[in-house]
N, C-alpha and C positions, 0 to 999 in steps of 0.2 A: 380208299385212298390211292391217288395216283403212283406207285411203285416205280413205274417205268418212267417217270418224268420226276427227277428229284428236286428240280426248282419249283414245280407247281406243289409239290409235298410240303416243301420249308414253306413257301408263300402262305399256304392253307394253314397251317400251324402257327406260323406268325401273324395272321390276320384275325385269329381269335383273341377274344376279349382276355384281357389280362396285363401283367406288367409290363412285358416285353413291348406290345402295341402301345400301352399308355405311355411309357418312356421316350418312345419315337424311335426304337430299334427298327434299322431297315435290312434288307437282305441286298448285299452287294453281288455275291457269286454262289454259284451252288454246283457241284458235280458229286457224283456218289463218293462218299466218304471225306468230302472237302466243302466246308462252307465259311462264305466270309460275310459278318454283319457289321454295322457300323452304326455310331451315335454322332450327331452335328453337336458340337458343343453349345449349350443353352446354360444359363445361371443356376438353374434348379439342379443340374447335375455337378456342379463344382464344390469342391472344398473352399475355406477360408482363403487359400492362397492363390484362388483363380484357377485351380487345377481341376482334372476331372477327378470326384470323389473315388476313393478306394472300394467302396463298395459297388459304385456305379461300372469300374473298370472290372471287377468280379463277376457281379451280373451279367455284362455283356459277353465276357469269356465263357460263362457258365452256359449262357443261351446258344451260342456260336458250337460249343462242345456237344450239346444235349442233339442240335440240329445235325450236325455231322455224323452221330451215330445214327440216329432216325433214319437217315439216308440209306442206312446199309442195313437195317432190321427187316424183318418180314410184314408183310402188308398188315396195316392195322395196330402197328405196334410203335410206340413211341420211346424215346429214351429219357429216363429222368435221373436227377442225381443221386448218386448214393455216397459219392466221396469227391471232394474237389480240392485241388491244393494250387496256390499262384505266389510267385515270386515277383515282388514290385523291384523293376529295375532303375525307372527314373521316373520324375514326373511325367505326367500326361497332361501337356501344356499346349496342344495343337488344337486346331479349329475341329479336327475329328477324330474319332476313337474308333478304330478298325480291330476284330477280332478276327483272325484265320484260326481255324480250327480243324484238324485232320484226325480222322479215326485211323488208330493204331492198330487195334484188333477189337474184332466185334464177333461173338459167338450167338448162341440162340437167345440167350438173358441177358448178358452183361457186355459191355463195350468199354473202351479205354481209348480216350482222345488226348492229345496235345494242342494247346492253345498258343498262340504269339498274339500279343497284344501291341499293337502300332498307334503311337501318337502322329498323327497326320499334320503338317502345318504347311501352306501353299505347295503341296505336292511333295514336300521332303518326308521322309518316313523314319521314324526313329522307334524301336522296339523299347517299350518301356514297360511290359511285364510278360511272363511266363507261366505258363499254368499246365496241370494235368487234370483229367477227370474222369471219373468212373461212373457209368450209367446203367440202369437196369431197364430191361426192356417190359414195359406196361401196356396194357390196351390203351388205344387212344382213347378219351373220354367222348363222349356223345355230346354233342353242341346243345347246350342249354335253349329251351324255347326262348 
């Protein structure tokens, strides 16, 4: 795993089969302890009122927090969620949803991150949710053949 290149590390994890890749999450930026991910608005990600669904917002926040923690863990380790809290502040009604996560403290086995969720519409940003996540370091699973 490319520990000296956090962007390559996050790109590698995001490229693996699973929910994040299938729902269209993309990497916006990566630096050690900080990751931004995004989702472009699509009908299948929205609730009945046309805003991003709360579960989608939470999933993107969770993925970004795990990625931010992972960039700070020892090589071969990945952060998985053991606790997660999100506060919804306003509807996520923009064209794009952005999660900006920052590792607040990372030890050998546990890391804590904060996440700011942004609803972006035509370049204008508005915070729509805020959260925290606690992650446990586990071995990165081997790729399935």
